[in-house]
N, C-alpha and C positions, 0 to 999 in steps of 0.2 A: 678416344677415339672415332670422327666421324665414320660411318658407314653407308652404303646404299640399301633403303630396303625395298625389292623389288614390287610391292604395292607402292611405291613414288616414284617408282620410272614410271616415263611417258610410255601411251600407247599410239601415238598420233603419225603418223603415213611418212608428212614431211615435219623436217627441223624435231624428230624425235627426242631429240639429244637434252632443248632447256627443259631445265622441271623448277625454273624461275615462276613466281606467282606476278605475270602483266595482264593488262588489259586484254581482252580481249577483243580482235576489233568482228565488223562484217565478215560475213563467209564469202562475198564475192571478193574482199581483201584480201582475205587470210587466201586462197585461192590466187590472188596475180600475186603476190606477193610467192609464193610457192617455188619450191629452187623447180621444180620441173615445168614447171608457167609455161616460159622463155622459152622449154622447151619444144612443147607443143607448139608454139606460135610458129616455132621455126619450121616445124614441120610440115605443118599448112602452108607457110611461104616459100618451101621446094618444091612443096608440091604442085604448087602455082606454075614456078620460074621451072622448072623442068618440061611443063605438059604444054606451056608456051616455047619453052626450043625447041624442044625436042624435033628433032625432023618425024613433019607429017602428023604431030603430037599423039607420038606414038606411046610413050610415058604415059599416057592415061587413059593407053587400051586395057578393054577387061583383064586380056592375057598377062600385059605385064603385072598390073595390081593382084594376079591373082598370083603370079610367078613371086611378088615381094611379100603376097600375106607366106607364104608358103618358109617359105627362108627365114623369113620375120620371125614364123612361130618358133622354130630352132632358136634362134637367137632370144626371143622374149624366158624363155623356158632355163634357158643359160643362164638369164642376164636375171628371174628372180633368187634363183640358188646362188649366184655370189652375192648380192646383196643382203638377204638375211644372214651368212654367213662374213660380209665386210661389215653390218652392223657392228659383229660382234669381237672387233676385231679381228676379223681370220681375211685371209686369201684362197682362189682355191684357182691357179691358170692350169688345171690339169684338167679342164672340162672339157676339152676341145682332144684330146687323147680319151680322154672316157668315153665318150663319144662316139668314136670309130674303134674300140676295146669291144663296147656294146654292142654295137650292133652288126661287128664282127662274132659274137657269142648269137643272136637271134639269126642270122642267115646261117648259123651251121645249123642249129636245135629244127630253124623251117624245114632246110634240107634235111634233117635225118629223120621228121618227123610226115614231112607232104604224103609214104607209103600210106596212111592211117590216114589220111582228110586234110584238103587244105586248109579249110575253117580251122583245126584241130592244130595242125602245126603255126600256122598266122598268131593265134591263140598263146602258146606256149613260148614263142617267140616273140612277141610280145613281153609275157613274165619276165621271160629270163634277157631280154636288155635289163627292163627292169635289175631284176637280180642282179644282174653284173653293174650297170652305173652306183646300185647301192652298197654293193661289196667294196668294189675301189674306192668310196667316201669310205665304208669303215678302215677302210689301208691307211687311207688320207686320217681320220678322225682319230684313230687311237694315236699314230707319230705326235698329230698338233694337240688333241686335246688329251691326252694317258701321259705322254710323253716328254709337253710341251716344247716338240718344238715346235721351231721356228714354221709357221704355217706356207711360205713364199718357197721357202730351201726344198720343204716334206714336196706341196706339189709340184716344183720345177722337179726331182727328181721322178716323182709316180709321172710324169708327163713322159719322161723314155721309157719309164717300165711301161706305160699301158701301149705305145705305140711300139712299144721291142714286141709285147705279147700280140700284138694285133697283128703287124708282120710275121712272127711263127707260126699264130692260128690259119695265116689264107697263104701263105708260102712267098710274101709279095707280089699277090698280084689279087684283084678284088675278086671278093665270086661273087656271081650274077646265075639267073635261073631260076629268082626267086618266081611265087605265081603270081598269072597276071592280074589273080584278085586282092592281091597284096596292092598293088596301083589302082586297082580300079575300083577296088570297093573301101579303100583308105587314102592311101597317101593321095590320089589324085583326086580323089571324088570330090564334091561341095554338095551345100547348101544350095536348090534353087541355080545352079552353073554361075551361080558366083559365088561366096564366100567358101573355103577347102576348109572340108571335116577336120583336118589336123589344128586349126587356130581353133576348134572349140576347147581342147587338149588346154592348149596356152590359156586361156581364158577361165577355166576351172582352175588351175592351180592360181591362176593372179590371186584368185575371188576364197582360195581354202587360204592359201600362205598373208591376205589380206584379213583375214577373220583370225588366225594365230597374233598376228600381230600385234591388233589394235585392243581386242577381246578377251585376251586369254593372259597367265602370266607365263609362258614359256616367250611371250613375246616383249611382254617386261624384263625377263631376264636378261635376252637377246642385249636389248638396247641398254639395262645395266652392268653387264657384260663388255660391252664395245662402252660408254663411258665411263668407269673408273673398273678394270678386274680386279686388282688388290682388293678396293673396298665388294666391290659384289663376293669374293671368296667370305671373306670376312661376315659380312652379313647372311654365309648359310647356305647362298646357291654354290650348287656342284658344277662347280664352269665348267673344269674338265670331261665332264660327261655331257654338260649342255655342247659342246661346242661337238664335239663324235657328232650330236645328234643335228646339226648345223648339214656337219659335214658327208655326214649319210642324205641326209634331203641334198642338198647339192649333187650328192652325186646321182641319187637316186633321179631327178630334170634332168641330168646329163644323160642317163639311162635311156628314155622317155625320148628325151633327142634326138639322143643315137636309132631307137625301134622306129620315128616317122624321118631320120634322113633315110632308111634302107627302104620305107614304101614309096617314098616319092620316086628316086632312082633304081628303082627295080635294080639296084645294090651295092654290094659294101663301096664307100668313096674315103681309101685307107689315107688318102694326100689329097683327100679334095677338102678338109679342115685346115687350113692353116692360120688362118686371120679369124676362126670363129671364138676362141678366148679373148683373144687383143675387140673387139668388135664386142663382146658381152662385156667384158670390163670395163672398155669407153663408155658403154650404154650408162651403166649403172651409176659412173661418177660424173659423167653430162647427167644426171639425173638426179641430182643431190644425196645418194649415198654417200655418207663424208669418207674417206680410204683407211682415218683412226678410228672408229666405229663412235657405234653410242646416234647417231642418225641414219637412217631408212625412208628410202620415198621407193616404193614400188610400182607409183606407175608415175612415178619421173625413171623408173627404169623402164619400162614400159615407152615410152617416147623417147628415151635415151636411144632403144633400141631400132624404133622406127627411125630414126635420124640417122645412123647410122647404114639401115637398109634402104632409106631415100636415096643416102649422101650416093653411097656405091649402085644402085638401082642406075639414077639419073647418068653417074659418067660412064657405067656400060651401055644404057640408049646413044649419049655423047661420042662414045668413042671413043673417049681415055683409057690410054694403056693400063694397064692393071697395078703398074710398079706406083702412077700419083694416086691409084683407089687408097692402096694402103695409105700412101705418106699423109693423104685427105684424113684420115681418120685418124693415126697414129697425131697429126695437127689438134684436129677436135678434141683429143685425150687432156694434151699440152694444156690446148684453151680453159678446158672447163675443172681444170686444176688451178691453173691463176685465177680463174673467176671465183673454186670454193676459196682459195687464202685472202683474196681480196675481200668476199659475204664476210668470212671470218673475221679480220679484224678490223672490217666497221660496225661487229657488235658490240655492242655497250659489256663492259668485264663485268 
């Protein structure tokens, strides 16, 4: 009986499922053949296109680019968590609901702690958002990993639970009155007036997860579970516990996204994230992470998130109605899945 050994699992970020011995191509050739490279090229092409055709070339304005970076920070954080979980054969469509719930918890903590100092209130609010997101992930992870319930069903259910909890805590209306320092010192602050501060949190999360994926047993085991769960289980990997940890990571990243959203707008946005889960999943699939698991591309997820934000931002600048924007994102998702299937069929058996 053959099993998958964790030590033999591939640590790669691109096409990480292929464990067969093949001649290694030159680094440039490997990069050009990577599943996320064409997405990066498309990102650059769309930036050039929208910069040329937008009225007054407003797409290339500093204000618009900063806005896209801020929005992209949230989508990137959600995408990184989904990519890790998807690589192990799971999925989380509740990340947007988690984001909203975590932002509400953070807002309530900040409101309650303001009399004791603004800085303390903001720090505790950030920790509360992180904790709320992680607890949300624990709930998902227990059902997915320990009770072996299908992750799509679980997170579909927790999507409704999370939104209901957020609406219950807020009474159906957004919580405002956040300290001005939350926006000026963090959410809308930027280095050298160009790069938003929250962007660096997404960059740090990417680096940490990239190292985990490529350099640790945890990353190898994630890929092994996604490649063949039964074999991973028989080789000694505690699959259920591993999926629980991945769900907590995904939840924690959604919690951080919730705090960033709160700091950007200075208020909760309970009804303001209906398409974030779709955008994040689209980014991950477009970037080359396999839906069935076994292959993760974190860089591809970032380029995929950028594609979603650039496309949406360009359509907004061009005055395209919101329903067409949603249709465009859905079309891109379907196209990415079809392309992935074509590439799989072309690979040698």
